[in-house]
TITIZA-977187 format. One line per field, with one value per atom (N, C-alpha, C): atom name; x negated, z, y negated. Coordinates in Angstrom, 3 decimals, always signed. Example, Ala and Ser with C-alpha at 12.3 -4.5 7.8 and 13.67 -1.06 7.14 Angstrom:
! residues 2
name = (N,CA,C,N,CA,C)
x = (-13.190,-12.300,-13.200,-12.850,-13.670,-12.900)
z = (+7.800,+7.800,+7.800,+7.080,+7.140,+7.870)
y = (+5.690,+4.500,+3.300,+2.250,+1.060,-0.030)
***
This chain:
! residues 204
name = (N,CA,C,N,CA,C,N,CA,C,N,CA,C,N,CA,C,N,CA,C,N,CA,C,N,CA,C,N,CA,C,N,CA,C,N,CA,C,N,CA,C,N,CA,C,N,CA,C,N,CA,C,N,CA,C,N,CA,C,N,CA,C,N,CA,C,N,CA,C,N,CA,C,N,CA,C,N,CA,C,N,CA,C,N,CA,C,N,CA,C,N,CA,C,N,CA,C,N,CA,C,N,CA,C,N,CA,C,N,CA,C,N,CA,C,N,CA,C,N,CA,C,N,CA,C,N,CA,C,N,CA,C,N,CA,C,N,CA,C,N,CA,C,N,CA,C,N,CA,C,N,CA,C,N,CA,C,N,CA,C,N,CA,C,N,CA,C,N,CA,C,N,CA,C,N,CA,C,N,CA,C,N,CA,C,N,CA,C,N,CA,C,N,CA,C,N,CA,C,N,CA,C,N,CA,C,N,CA,C,N,CA,C,N,CA,C,N,CA,C,N,CA,C,N,CA,C,N,CA,C,N,CA,C,N,CA,C,N,CA,C,N,CA,C,N,CA,C,N,CA,C,N,CA,C,N,CA,C,N,CA,C,N,CA,C,N,CA,C,N,CA,C,N,CA,C,N,CA,C,N,CA,C,N,CA,C,N,CA,C,N,CA,C,N,CA,C,N,CA,C,N,CA,C,N,CA,C,N,CA,C,N,CA,C,N,CA,C,N,CA,C,N,CA,C,N,CA,C,N,CA,C,N,CA,C,N,CA,C,N,CA,C,N,CA,C,N,CA,C,N,CA,C,N,CA,C,N,CA,C,N,CA,C,N,CA,C,N,CA,C,N,CA,C,N,CA,C,N,CA,C,N,CA,C,N,CA,C,N,CA,C,N,CA,C,N,CA,C,N,CA,C,N,CA,C,N,CA,C,N,CA,C,N,CA,C,N,CA,C,N,CA,C,N,CA,C,N,CA,C,N,CA,C,N,CA,C,N,CA,C,N,CA,C,N,CA,C,N,CA,C,N,CA,C,N,CA,C,N,CA,C,N,CA,C,N,CA,C,N,CA,C,N,CA,C,N,CA,C,N,CA,C,N,CA,C,N,CA,C,N,CA,C,N,CA,C,N,CA,C,N,CA,C,N,CA,C,N,CA,C,N,CA,C,N,CA,C,N,CA,C,N,CA,C,N,CA,C,N,CA,C,N,CA,C,N,CA,C,N,CA,C,N,CA,C,N,CA,C,N,CA,C,N,CA,C,N,CA,C,N,CA,C,N,CA,C,N,CA,C,N,CA,C,N,CA,C,N,CA,C,N,CA,C,N,CA,C,N,CA,C,N,CA,C,N,CA,C,N,CA,C,N,CA,C,N,CA,C,N,CA,C,N,CA,C,N,CA,C,N,CA,C,N,CA,C,N,CA,C,N,CA,C,N,CA,C,N,CA,C,N,CA,C,N,CA,C,N,CA,C,N,CA,C,N,CA,C,N,CA,C,N,CA,C,N,CA,C,N,CA,C,N,CA,C,N,CA,C,N,CA,C,N,CA,C,N,CA,C,N,CA,C,N,CA,C,N,CA,C,N,CA,C,N,CA,C,N,CA,C,N,CA,C)
x = (-0.684,+0.118,-0.729,-0.671,-1.403,-1.154,-2.388,-2.311,-1.781,-1.649,-1.061,+0.299,+1.078,+2.430,+2.551,+3.781,+4.075,+3.488,+4.096,+3.755,+2.396,+1.404,+0.413,-0.429,-0.025,-0.710,-0.395,+0.956,+1.366,+0.283,+0.089,-0.950,-2.339,-2.673,-4.057,-4.136,-3.002,-2.938,-2.776,-2.221,-2.554,-3.738,-4.447,-5.598,-6.666,-6.520,-7.217,-7.310,-5.921,-6.073,-6.744,-7.103,-7.815,-9.241,-9.770,-10.993,-12.124,-13.344,-14.543,-13.954,-12.568,-12.503,-12.382,-13.224,-13.087,-12.051,-11.589,-10.934,-11.277,-12.443,-12.998,-12.627,-12.967,-12.942,-11.293,-10.506,-8.950,-8.525,-9.119,-8.458,-8.953,-10.078,-10.463,-9.932,-9.704,-8.788,-7.682,-7.067,-5.467,-5.464,-6.410,-6.338,-6.752,-7.444,-7.838,-6.416,-5.603,-4.475,-3.417,-3.491,-2.443,-2.573,-4.073,-4.420,-4.749,-4.549,-4.826,-3.318,-3.877,-2.543,-1.289,-0.270,+0.819,+0.720,+0.158,+0.380,-1.007,-2.074,-3.240,-2.717,-1.672,-1.515,-0.472,+0.444,+1.562,+0.953,-0.496,-1.251,-1.552,-2.084,-2.784,-1.478,-0.500,+0.684,+1.234,+1.269,+1.921,+0.815,-0.472,-1.641,-1.347,-1.266,-1.213,+0.214,+1.317,+2.422,+2.459,+2.043,+1.242,+0.349,+0.058,-1.411,-0.311,+0.228,+0.949,+2.194,+2.570,+3.756,+3.103,+1.933,+1.516,+0.339,-0.264,-1.533,-0.976,-1.406,-1.078,-2.154,-2.220,-3.314,-3.206,-4.417,-4.655,-4.070,-3.353,-2.635,-3.844,-4.745,-6.073,-7.061,-7.481,-8.796,-8.571,-7.397,-6.831,-7.618,-8.167,-8.695,-7.624,-7.777,-6.708,-6.343,-5.221,-4.666,-3.103,-3.029,-1.686,-1.042,-1.519,-0.839,-0.987,-0.475,-0.587,-1.774,-2.687,-4.259,-4.936,-6.219,-6.776,-7.660,-8.304,-9.088,-10.104,-11.120,-12.024,-11.349,-10.338,-9.771,-9.057,-8.521,-8.017,-9.088,-10.384,-11.380,-12.068,-11.743,-12.388,-13.752,-14.678,-16.033,-16.643,-15.855,-16.603,-16.624,-17.728,-18.481,-17.077,-16.212,-15.383,-16.180,-17.425,-18.299,-18.687,-18.806,-19.553,-18.440,-18.252,-17.233,-18.331,-17.994,-18.911,-17.879,-17.730,-17.020,-17.513,-16.407,-16.623,-15.800,-15.764,-14.987,-13.709,-14.158,-13.129,-13.333,-12.484,-12.729,-13.556,-13.725,-14.846,-16.472,-16.558,-17.642,-17.706,-16.670,-16.733,-17.165,-16.696,-17.283,-18.624,-19.183,-20.590,-21.524,-20.595,-21.672,-21.660,-20.309,-19.941,-21.108,-21.215,-22.357,-23.670,-24.014,-25.481,-25.707,-24.585,-24.565,-25.194,-25.660,-26.238,-25.430,-23.976,-23.253,-22.090,-22.009,-20.964,-19.790,-19.678,-18.902,-17.315,-16.723,-15.380,-15.395,-14.609,-14.524,-13.753,-13.816,-12.643,-12.892,-11.673,-11.712,-11.087,-11.874,-11.243,-10.406,-10.329,-9.657,-10.158,-11.630,-11.927,-13.077,-13.464,-14.020,-13.532,-14.453,-13.894,-14.548,-13.620,-14.058,-13.221,-13.811,-12.755,-12.495,-13.330,-13.290,-11.916,-11.654,-10.418,-9.476,-9.788,-8.667,-8.270,-9.472,-9.330,-9.986,-9.108,-9.620,-9.643,-9.894,-9.688,-8.368,-7.586,-6.013,-5.563,-6.074,-5.834,-6.505,-7.306,-7.957,-7.609,-8.094,-7.742,-8.570,-8.856,-9.774,-8.878,-7.791,-7.133,-6.926,-6.672,-6.426,-7.503,-8.834,-10.200,-10.355,-10.216,-10.060,-9.089,-8.177,-7.302,-7.691,-8.361,-8.935,-10.275,-11.017,-12.130,-11.688,-10.274,-9.877,-9.126,-8.983,-8.519,-9.264,-10.194,-11.073,-12.487,-13.107,-14.550,-15.471,-15.776,-16.744,-17.949,-19.048,-20.046,-21.113,-20.814,-21.444,-20.672,-20.999,-20.104,-21.448,-21.255,-22.194,-21.285,-21.796,-21.404,-21.762,-20.958,-21.913,-20.972,-20.983,-20.277,-21.631,-21.521,-21.961,-23.245,-24.440,-25.517,-25.535,-24.341,-23.804,-23.440,-23.306,-22.751,-21.247,-20.369,-19.249,-19.379,-20.314,-20.710,-21.187,-22.114,-23.126,-22.000,-21.339,-20.285,-19.274,-18.779,-17.779,-18.604,-19.933,-20.767,-20.818,-21.407,-21.543,-20.107,-19.430,-17.938,-17.528,-17.689,-17.515,-18.400,-19.655,-20.853,-20.016,-19.970,-19.526,-18.119,-17.043,-16.186,-15.956,-17.099,-17.291,-18.210,-18.887,-20.155,-19.790,-18.646,-18.627,-17.801,-17.886,-17.120,-18.002,-19.423,-20.508,-20.643,-19.965,-20.395,-21.619,-22.503,-23.806,-23.366,-23.633,-23.281,-24.287,-24.406,-25.784,-25.123,-26.059,-25.993,-27.042,-26.647,-27.708,-28.900,-29.924,-31.321,-31.797,-33.081,-33.772,-33.359,-33.489,-33.079,-32.258,-31.216,-30.230,-30.524,-30.397,-30.964,-29.740,-30.313,-29.449,-28.469,-27.286,-26.678,-25.853,-26.345,-25.786,-24.316,-23.978,-22.858,-22.908,-22.507,-22.748,-22.382,-21.424,-20.816,-21.950,-22.702,-23.691,-25.120,-25.001,-26.138,-26.503,-27.701,-27.916,-28.125,-27.734,-27.719,-28.920,-30.194,-31.208,-31.529,-31.232,-31.432,-30.335,-29.109,-28.190,-28.201,-28.673,-28.907,-30.127,-31.170,-32.308,-31.919,-31.143,-30.303,-30.005,-28.936,-28.115,-28.981,-30.057,-31.097,-31.843,-32.120,-32.986,-31.943,-30.703,-29.791,-30.503,-29.924,-30.607,-29.233,-29.624,-28.492,-28.305,-26.970,-26.402,-26.019,-25.834,-25.398,-26.855,-27.889,-29.241,-30.226,-30.273,-31.248,-32.732,-33.494,-34.875,-35.248,-34.105,-34.384,-34.335)
z = (-0.188,+0.017,+0.141,-0.835,-0.896,+0.285,+0.531,+2.004,+1.481,+0.044,-0.499,-0.829,-0.818,-1.120,-2.304,-2.784,-4.026,-5.313,-5.369,-6.142,-6.422,-5.635,-5.309,-6.042,-5.886,-6.168,-7.662,-8.203,-9.527,-10.165,-9.836,-10.523,-10.488,-9.443,-9.623,-10.654,-10.610,-11.952,-12.998,-13.359,-14.511,-14.959,-14.134,-14.371,-14.547,-14.158,-14.240,-15.614,-16.204,-17.400,-18.535,-18.318,-19.069,-19.313,-20.438,-20.891,-19.890,-19.479,-18.926,-17.430,-16.960,-15.719,-14.927,-13.671,-12.714,-11.498,-10.686,-9.787,-8.945,-8.419,-7.627,-8.305,-9.524,-10.148,-10.328,-10.736,-10.594,-9.273,-8.371,-7.120,-6.784,-7.048,-6.837,-7.592,-8.712,-9.719,-9.080,-8.753,-8.287,-7.004,-5.777,-4.948,-5.257,-6.165,-6.483,-6.909,-7.655,-8.203,-6.939,-6.294,-5.047,-4.182,-3.736,-3.241,-4.138,-5.254,-6.169,-6.065,-6.194,-6.352,-7.467,-7.181,-7.987,-9.452,-9.891,-10.801,-11.800,-11.006,-11.651,-12.410,-11.431,-11.945,-13.158,-12.868,-13.903,-15.307,-15.206,-16.352,-17.074,-16.090,-16.923,-17.667,-16.649,-17.346,-18.585,-18.729,-19.616,-21.229,-20.905,-21.763,-22.532,-21.451,-22.219,-22.876,-22.470,-23.402,-24.466,-24.310,-25.873,-26.843,-26.069,-27.048,-27.737,-26.925,-27.626,-28.519,-28.491,-29.191,-30.461,-30.487,-31.748,-32.289,-32.020,-32.516,-33.468,-34.562,-35.458,-36.365,-36.922,-37.960,-39.387,-40.136,-41.483,-42.298,-43.423,-44.264,-45.086,-45.462,-46.371,-45.491,-44.509,-44.131,-42.788,-42.104,-40.886,-39.487,-39.697,-38.289,-37.808,-36.484,-35.751,-36.481,-36.411,-37.093,-36.459,-36.523,-36.078,-37.131,-38.649,-39.725,-40.581,-41.936,-42.748,-43.100,-43.031,-43.501,-42.237,-41.885,-40.703,-41.317,-40.261,-40.612,-41.702,-41.463,-42.478,-43.756,-43.786,-45.167,-46.073,-45.128,-45.720,-46.122,-45.582,-45.573,-46.986,-47.800,-49.153,-49.313,-48.184,-48.275,-48.187,-47.706,-47.724,-49.032,-49.107,-50.497,-50.793,-51.855,-52.007,-52.500,-53.019,-53.744,-52.948,-51.462,-50.541,-49.449,-49.479,-48.066,-47.297,-45.830,-44.867,-43.999,-44.023,-43.480,-41.868,-41.258,-39.588,-39.337,-37.958,-37.376,-36.770,-36.006,-35.367,-35.163,-34.787,-35.059,-34.100,-32.923,-32.109,-32.684,-33.684,-34.372,-35.402,-35.995,-36.955,-36.369,-34.927,-34.260,-33.779,-33.840,-33.498,-34.613,-35.723,-37.130,-37.059,-36.961,-37.230,-36.267,-35.232,-34.237,-34.757,-35.661,-36.009,-36.987,-37.392,-38.648,-40.083,-40.151,-41.313,-42.577,-42.276,-43.226,-43.431,-44.917,-45.246,-45.859,-46.063,-46.920,-46.470,-46.784,-46.364,-45.568,-44.909,-44.108,-44.294,-43.773,-43.657,-42.604,-41.942,-40.554,-40.698,-40.452,-40.599,-39.870,-38.558,-37.461,-36.793,-36.814,-36.230,-37.033,-36.970,-37.944,-38.018,-39.029,-39.060,-38.187,-37.542,-36.046,-36.104,-36.809,-36.882,-35.558,-34.714,-33.394,-32.476,-32.941,-32.344,-33.401,-34.423,-35.500,-36.526,-36.316,-37.002,-38.327,-39.595,-40.719,-41.619,-42.999,-43.893,-43.827,-43.962,-44.030,-42.554,-41.503,-40.356,-39.914,-41.203,-41.122,-42.524,-42.297,-43.607,-44.855,-45.171,-46.539,-47.547,-47.717,-48.780,-49.213,-48.229,-48.509,-49.108,-48.401,-48.913,-50.390,-50.815,-52.198,-53.054,-52.843,-53.394,-53.668,-52.530,-52.404,-53.555,-53.387,-54.241,-55.748,-56.236,-57.359,-57.722,-57.001,-57.169,-56.853,-56.334,-56.099,-56.647,-57.173,-57.703,-56.636,-56.144,-55.203,-55.966,-55.426,-56.128,-55.018,-53.717,-52.671,-51.760,-50.948,-49.923,-48.672,-47.651,-46.478,-45.482,-45.162,-44.463,-43.192,-42.310,-40.815,-39.637,-39.885,-38.798,-37.954,-36.479,-35.634,-35.890,-35.737,-35.817,-34.814,-35.162,-34.261,-35.286,-34.859,-35.612,-36.490,-35.788,-36.370,-37.456,-36.991,-37.757,-39.197,-39.071,-40.033,-41.191,-40.230,-41.101,-42.125,-41.299,-42.066,-43.195,-43.227,-43.972,-45.357,-44.763,-46.231,-46.858,-46.466,-46.878,-47.883,-47.491,-47.972,-49.477,-48.952,-50.155,-51.478,-50.897,-51.972,-52.773,-51.913,-52.230,-53.381,-53.107,-54.222,-55.106,-55.041,-56.000,-57.429,-58.115,-59.328,-59.656,-58.666,-58.728,-59.549,-59.246,-60.010,-58.746,-57.819,-56.826,-55.794,-55.576,-54.541,-53.385,-52.832,-51.477,-50.581,-49.433,-48.422,-47.154,-46.362,-44.921,-44.115,-42.805,-41.841,-42.058,-41.757,-41.821,-40.308,-40.438,-38.989,-38.077,-36.797,-35.650,-34.757,-35.608,-34.520,-33.830,-32.590,-31.968,-32.547,-32.574,-32.860,-31.426,-31.848,-30.818,-30.247,-30.582,-29.574,-30.389,-29.990,-30.625,-31.100,-32.094,-32.586,-31.687,-30.914,-29.880,-28.931,-28.587,-27.677,-28.203,-29.277,-29.790,-29.934,-29.563,-29.839,-31.200,-31.185,-32.472,-33.576,-32.699,-33.663,-34.068,-33.315,-33.800,-34.810,-34.898,-35.533,-37.022,-36.829,-37.943,-38.833,-37.918,-38.829,-39.622,-39.021,-39.577,-40.825,-40.975,-41.968,-43.199,-42.677,-43.900,-44.424,-43.777,-44.261,-44.594,-44.682,-45.286,-46.264,-46.392,-47.244,-48.222,-49.223,-50.334,-49.767,-49.845,-49.590,-50.894,-51.975,-53.041,-54.141,-53.538,-54.165,-53.296,-52.895,-51.657,-52.272,-51.373,-51.657,-52.410,-52.788,-53.327,-52.519)
y = (+1.193,-0.034,-1.221,-2.160,-3.174,-4.410,-4.747,-5.738,-7.535,-7.429,-8.864,-8.759,-9.842,-9.954,-9.403,-8.839,-8.331,-9.354,-10.379,-11.442,-11.627,-11.545,-11.878,-10.706,-9.678,-8.291,-8.095,-8.575,-8.352,-9.278,-10.481,-11.664,-10.665,-10.324,-9.517,-8.346,-7.725,-6.729,-7.026,-8.310,-8.606,-9.260,-10.029,-10.470,-9.501,-8.267,-7.037,-6.255,-6.454,-6.011,-6.782,-7.817,-8.862,-8.109,-8.153,-7.786,-8.396,-7.792,-8.557,-8.935,-8.387,-8.927,-7.479,-7.408,-6.276,-6.669,-5.609,-5.632,-7.020,-7.111,-8.359,-9.494,-9.551,-10.986,-11.304,-10.453,-10.366,-10.974,-10.354,-10.870,-12.177,-12.571,-14.042,-14.907,-14.651,-15.590,-15.866,-14.799,-14.818,-15.417,-15.404,-16.238,-17.474,-17.848,-19.307,-20.089,-19.259,-20.160,-20.015,-19.117,-19.009,-20.546,-20.725,-22.017,-23.319,-22.978,-24.144,-25.179,-26.478,-27.085,-26.688,-26.956,-26.462,-27.169,-28.302,-28.945,-28.200,-27.732,-27.117,-25.439,-24.976,-23.650,-23.836,-24.931,-25.402,-25.562,-26.432,-26.581,-25.542,-24.362,-23.246,-22.364,-22.347,-21.710,-22.211,-23.339,-24.409,-24.090,-24.093,-23.944,-22.585,-21.371,-20.128,-19.808,-20.838,-20.525,-21.056,-22.567,-23.223,-22.636,-21.763,-21.044,-20.051,-18.968,-18.114,-18.670,-19.632,-20.294,-20.802,-21.326,-22.027,-21.439,-20.536,-19.954,-18.661,-18.624,-17.298,-17.327,-16.600,-16.147,-16.717,-16.998,-17.619,-16.495,-16.807,-16.060,-15.385,-16.107,-16.069,-15.151,-15.664,-14.845,-14.306,-14.305,-13.624,-14.612,-15.555,-16.389,-16.879,-17.352,-17.668,-19.233,-19.367,-20.824,-21.365,-22.569,-23.184,-23.282,-23.367,-23.414,-22.255,-22.307,-21.153,-20.892,-21.850,-21.708,-22.179,-21.499,-22.135,-23.455,-24.139,-25.186,-25.016,-23.763,-23.493,-23.437,-22.283,-22.214,-23.585,-24.464,-25.647,-26.877,-26.551,-27.941,-27.407,-28.753,-28.722,-28.585,-29.013,-29.209,-27.694,-26.629,-25.345,-24.546,-23.837,-23.316,-22.006,-22.025,-21.049,-19.789,-19.822,-18.757,-17.805,-18.050,-17.049,-16.908,-15.561,-15.181,-14.183,-14.792,-13.901,-12.975,-11.688,-10.834,-10.374,-10.864,-10.676,-9.918,-8.856,-8.216,-8.833,-9.716,-10.482,-11.866,-12.885,-14.177,-14.994,-14.178,-14.687,-14.282,-13.546,-13.242,-14.629,-15.071,-15.974,-17.289,-17.396,-18.667,-18.753,-17.159,-17.137,-17.699,-17.251,-17.609,-19.246,-19.841,-21.176,-21.919,-21.766,-22.627,-22.447,-21.485,-21.465,-22.670,-23.235,-24.449,-24.190,-22.892,-22.443,-21.710,-21.298,-20.933,-21.959,-22.384,-23.123,-22.535,-21.454,-20.628,-20.521,-19.448,-19.038,-17.912,-17.389,-16.223,-15.338,-13.860,-13.011,-12.144,-12.046,-11.487,-10.257,-8.901,-7.527,-7.114,-7.593,-7.159,-5.892,-5.748,-4.476,-3.941,-2.382,-1.783,-0.346,+0.103,+1.576,+2.429,+3.171,+4.138,+5.408,+6.158,+8.049,+8.247,+7.868,+8.496,+7.815,+6.426,+5.940,+6.107,+6.546,+6.759,+5.614,+4.724,+3.376,+3.737,+3.526,+3.728,+2.507,+2.455,+1.079,+0.372,+1.544,+1.089,+0.266,+0.234,-0.465,-1.672,-2.204,-3.147,-4.142,-5.419,-6.428,-5.926,-4.716,-4.737,-4.771,-4.434,-4.322,-5.885,-6.874,-8.326,-8.839,-8.196,-8.783,-8.386,-7.275,-6.933,-7.863,-8.130,-9.256,-10.564,-10.927,-12.039,-12.276,-11.096,-10.897,-11.210,-10.797,-10.712,-12.105,-12.669,-14.027,-15.269,-15.285,-16.132,-16.220,-17.088,-17.048,-17.028,-15.692,-15.180,-14.840,-15.051,-14.800,-13.913,-14.096,-13.323,-13.073,-12.131,-11.193,-10.798,-11.726,-11.416,-10.580,-9.416,-8.613,-8.587,-9.322,-9.756,-8.891,-7.652,-6.650,-6.411,-5.820,-5.870,-4.852,-4.764,-4.002,-2.668,-1.950,-0.797,+0.293,+1.389,+2.720,+2.336,+1.759,+1.418,+0.164,-0.703,-1.942,-1.554,-0.802,-0.316,+0.737,+1.576,+2.313,+1.369,+0.358,-0.499,-1.077,-1.741,-2.485,-1.522,-0.401,+0.619,+0.844,+1.138,+1.198,+0.227,-0.970,-2.200,-2.419,-1.738,-2.153,-1.044,+0.173,+1.068,+0.966,+0.267,-0.280,-1.179,-2.136,-3.308,-2.840,-2.186,-2.044,-2.296,-2.107,-2.523,-3.858,-4.584,-5.900,-6.833,-6.543,-7.842,-8.633,-8.557,-9.436,-9.087,-10.037,-9.749,-9.466,-8.442,-8.279,-7.830,-8.682,-9.179,-8.464,-8.499,-7.891,-8.766,-9.024,-9.732,-8.935,-9.978,-9.019,-8.842,-9.173,-9.035,-10.153,-9.923,-11.011,-10.583,-9.670,-9.095,-7.675,-7.667,-6.130,-4.961,-4.084,-2.625,-2.503,-2.175,-1.691,-3.152,-4.485,-5.835,-6.316,-7.358,-7.871,-9.294,-9.676,-11.347,-12.174,-11.867,-12.709,-13.158,-12.567,-12.686,-13.248,-13.234,-13.679,-15.098,-15.749,-17.020,-17.647,-19.135,-19.541,-19.460,-19.427,-19.421,-18.102,-16.997,-15.509,-15.209,-15.581,-15.707,-16.420,-17.435,-18.155,-17.764,-17.438,-16.708,-15.525,-14.750,-13.653,-13.820,-15.107,-15.280,-15.583,-16.580,-17.019,-15.802,-14.738,-13.643,-12.495,-12.560,-11.440,-10.604,-9.546,-8.500,-7.985,-7.693,-7.040,-5.602,-5.405,-4.107,-3.284,-3.632,-3.199,-2.652,-3.389,-2.808,-2.693,-1.263,-1.248,-1.578,-2.002,-2.407,-3.393,-4.244,-5.554,-6.860)
***
């Protein structure tokens, strides 16, 4: 039986469901809100409601967006001839922080993972193929994470798009194997973008 009142325990349980939040952190956050001024808690609740009500996904690249297109896809200054493929929106943000990439993006919504039952059909691969047929793309940079699932996804895309004539590249040195783009510093990720390698022509 919990030592906390039911409402507090419910709050702790809800925070505990969030990624990266353990039992102690969930308890700490919940107790902070219990003791915080009402306006602070209300502001947080309003922000969550507002985000869920206003944020959707870009119809072109599947990035987070408040309108039909995200701020990047609707920016005329971006280079539409280069598309950077990432796993999740947080990886897009990581690449943007480098200041080295000025093209467009495509968010897959995950990676191929047979163990978890995730194949290409569960990702936004089909939408990517459609984009490549409709847009004047000359290069596709595959920025999936340097782990088994990320490499599997990158190789799948390289084979799938081998006959399109589009230059397909992969991030090069600078990123540790098994790491996540989300945690890479800007300098490391920026150098990896500059030194990207081709996937469709090994050894070139």
